[in-house]
N, C-alpha and C positions, 0 to 999 in steps of 0.2 A: 327485414329477413327477406332474402332473395329466394324466390321459388321459380322453378323452371319446369316447363312441359317435357315429358319423355315421349319418345316415339313408341314405346310399348303400350302404354294406356291408350294413346290416340289410335293406334291401329286396331286395338281391342274395341274401342268404342264404336269406331266407324265400321267395324265388321258385323256390328248388330244389324239385323234385317232393316233395310232402307226401301221397303216396298214402295213403289210409286215415284221415287225421287227422279231416277233416270227415265223411267218408262214414260213420263209425261213430258219430258223435255221437248220432244218433237212438236207437240202441240203449242208449247209456250213459244217456241221459235217462230211459228207461223203467225203469232199474234202481234199486232202493232203495239208496241209498248208505250207509244205516245198517246194512246187514246183510252179514256175511261169509258166503260160501258154504262157508267151512270154519273152525270156531272155532280160534283160535290155541292152541298149547301148546308145551311144551318138546319139541324134536325131539332125538332121540338119533343122534349121528353114526356113521358107518361104524365108528370106532374105539371106539364104546360110551360116549362122554363127553357128557354133556348140555351143549351150549354155546350153543345159539340157539333163537330163537322163530320159528316160520314164520308169516308175515303173508300169504302169497300163497294165494288160493283155487285149487283144482285146476282145470285147464283141459285140455280134449281128452280123448279115450278112452284107455283102457290100451293098446289096439293101436297107437294113433298114437304114443303117448309111447315105446313099445318101440323105434320107429325113430328117435327123436331122442337127440341127445347130451346127457346130463345135465350141468347147470351150476349151481352154488350161489353165490348172492351173499350176503355177510354185511354188513349195514349197520353204520354207526358208532352208531346210535341208533334210535329209533322211526322209523317211516315219516314222512317230512315232505317239503316242497316241494323240497329239495335233491335228492331221489330220483325226482322225478315222472317224468322221461324214461324211466327203467327200468320204472315201473309202467304207463306208457302203452305201451311196447314189449311188456311182458307181456300186458296186457289186450287190446291190438289184434292180437295174434298175430305181431308182428314177429319175436320170438325163434323161434317155431315155423316161420315162413317161412325162417328161416335154418338150420333143422335143429337147434334147441337147445331143450331142456326146462329152462327156468330157473326156479329157486326162489329167492325173496328172503326172507331171514330176519334177525330181529333178534338181536344178541348178548346172551347172558345171563350168561356167564362168560369173564372175560379180555378183553384188548384185541383189537380186530379184526385188527391188524397181526400179532399173535402167532398168531391163529387161522388166518390165511392162510399164513403161514410154515410152520406145522406140517401143512398140508393139510387143514384142517377145512372150507375152502371154496375155491373157484376164483378168485373176485374178492371185494374188500372195499372199504368206503368209509372212507377216512382222511383225514389232513391232512398238508400238507408238513411241518409241525412234527414230527408223530409219526414220519413216514417217515425224517426226518433223524436224530432221536434213535435210532431203531431201527437204523440203518445205522451209527451211530458209537458204539454201546454196546460193552461189553467183549466181548459175544457177538453180533455183528451178525446181524440177521435177513435171510434171503434174499429180499428183496421189492424191487418197483420201483413207482413210480407210472406209469400208463399213459394217463391222461387227466384233465384238469382239468374238474370239472363246472362251475364258475364261473370265469371269467377273472380276477376281481379279488377281494380280501378285502372282504366285505360285513359286517364287524363293527366294533364300536367301543365306547367307553365311554358308559354312561348314567347319569345322575343325576336325582333328583327336582327338577323345574325349580325349585320354590320355595326350594330350598336355595342357589341362587346359585352353584353350582359351575361355573365357566366355562372353567378351564383345568387341566391336570394339576398345575400348581403348587398349586391350591386343593384337591388331594387330601390335602395336609398336615393332620394331625389328624383325618382322617376314617377310616372303615371300609370296606374293600373286601371284597365277598363273591364268591368264585369258585369254581372246580371243581378246582384244585389241578394244572393242567396243568404240563408240565415248562418251558415257556417263559413262563408267565404272570407270575411275578414279575419276570423280566428285562424284559418289555415295559413293565411299570409303573415299574420303576426307571429304564428309558431314557427314557420319555416325561416323567417327573417331573423327572429331572436336566436333560433338554434344555430344560424350561420353567422351570428355576431353583428347582425344589422339592426337598425333602429326603425320599427314600424311607423312611428310618428312622422318619419321623414318621407313616406310614400303617400302620394295623392291617390285616392280611390274614386273613381267616377263610374257612372253607369254607361255601359256601351251604347254606342249610337246606331248599332246594327250594320256598320259598314264592312264588318268581317275582317279577315287577316290584313287587308290593305291598310287598316288603321294603325298597325304596328309600325308602319313606315314614318308617319308624321303626326298622328293623333294620340297615340298611347305607346308605352313602352312595353308593357306586360299584359298578356291576356291568358285566360285559362281555356286551354284546348282539349279537344277529345281526339285522340289519335286516329280513330277510324273515319273521322269526319273531317275536322278542321286541318289535320296534318295532311290528309289526302288532297284536299283543295289546294294547299300550298304546293305540294308536290307537282300537281297538275298545271298549276300556274307559274312554275319555276320561281317560286317566292321563297327565299332562303330564311329559315328560322333557326334559332337555337331553342332546343326543347329539353325540358326536364320533368320526367314522371314525378307526380306527388309521392307515390309510394316509395320513391327512392329517397325522399327527404325525410320521411318519418313513417315507420311500418304501420302505424295505426291509421295512416290515410289510405291504406289498401282496403278500402271498404266496398261494399256492394253497390254498384250503380250501372245499369238500373236494375230494379226489381219488379216483380209482378205482386200487386196487392189485392186484397179482397176485405170486405167487411166482416166482422165477427158474425153478423147476422147470416150472410151467405154461407160462411164455413159451418155454421151450426145447422142451418135448415135445408141446405143442398150439397152436402159433402159428396155425394155420388157425381153430381154434375161437376163440381170442382175437380174431381179426380180425372173425369173423362176429358175436361179441358186441357188439364196439364199433361195428360198422356198424348193427346193429339198435338199439343203445342210443342212437346219434346220431339215428337216425330218430325215436325217441321224444322226444328233447329238442327236436329241430326242430318237432315237433307241439306241445310245451309251449310254444314261442315263438310259434307261429302261432295257437294256440287256448288261451290261459291258463284261460278259463272252463271249457271242455270237459275239459281236462286236469285241473283241479281236481276235477270230478266224478268222473273215473276215479280219482284218488288217494284220494278220500273213501271208496270202496269198500273200500279197504286200510287206511285210517286213520279209522275212523268216530267216533273220540272228538272229532275236531275239526269245528267248524262249517263248512259249505260257505262261508259268507261269509269266515271267516278264510283258509281255503285258497285261495279265489279272489283275494283281496286279496294274499295272499303270492305266488301264482303270477303275477299281473299284474306285481308288482314284479321277480321274478326273470326274466320273459320277456326282458327286455333285458340281463340280466346273464350269462346262460349263454355268450354269444359276444361280450361287449362288447369293442370294439376288436379284434375278430378276424373273419376270414372263414371260419374253420375251428373246428368244435366240438372241445373237448378238447385242443387243442394246448397245449404248455408251452414255456417259453423258459429258457435258461441263465441269463440275468441276473436273473430272478425267483428261481430256486433259489440262485444264488450270493449275491445280495443278503441274503436271509433267513438263509442258512447262515453268512454273515460276521457278521451281527447276533448270531446264537446263540453263535458262537465268541467274539465280543467280550464278551459278557455272561455267559460261563461256563455256558451251557446244555449246550454240548458242548465237548470238550477241543480239537478241531481241525477246521477246515473240511474238507468232503468234496466232490470234483468233482460238479457237476451230472450229468454223464453216468452216474454210479453211482447216482443217485437216480431218474431218470426216463427214459422213452423215448417218443417220438412214433412209433415204428416201426409200430405196429399200428393206428393211427387210419385211418379211412377217407378 
């Protein structure tokens, strides 16, 4: 089912008070985006296990922080434009205004969902797919999704344009390089079968990490994210043929990424959860209103990426965070049920799980 953003709701959404977004821009411009105020390193959790890398510079005095409630966010990967709203909220002081001392860290051991489930962090960045698998495993993890960062799935299959691969049926006899996710092969099998192709004729390997260049001579098909991989290709004049997965099967228009929390956190610290999401929403609204300024803020925390790339990526995502929605973070039963049914049909999970057990909108502002 095709869905399109309208100018009416976007104008209304962005007209909501954006205090601080533009007012702090001058300070950001004077900051060297290539310098971290604190070098990242492996952080030891309260339980003594090294699990994550801190990417956030220290803000505020020790005396000020003593009066704030400590909150730890564990990312799904390195800092990127999916996370911009949180870094804006951190950098612009929205979390501190809410009474929170937020640290954003990268995972270095174990899946984020597992780390959140065992209390290594208060919030994590995950995906609908991983949440569903975690909740339907033999030992289900006590977690829930509490906000969708992006309303639609902005990923798809990419091939090198000169190879003339125009449909999943053309994947026959080709090599797919992926990351080994639980539902990855299921999606490939589904879209190939629906296009009249034979999945058994596709060779599936784990990517060697060489990026889009692998499409030239090491692999034929890869799974790209439009705001990141496609932007890299554009900046490097690397021609690709790209097909969004949501165009191949409407059930593949699932939430990715999402913010998750443990059941314990939701039950014992509901006020903190609401404060965190309210400040985070403010950060994402800033990212929508001012993509360029937000990209400059993000680069302070992700200096390995060029400002040009981050800005292009941010400009693309500005219209995606709340696409077809007048409320940031909100999720719908039909999206969860659609992809859960897909996963059950193709054997990724043994049986479907009700959407209500997977997510909640209760804590959104």
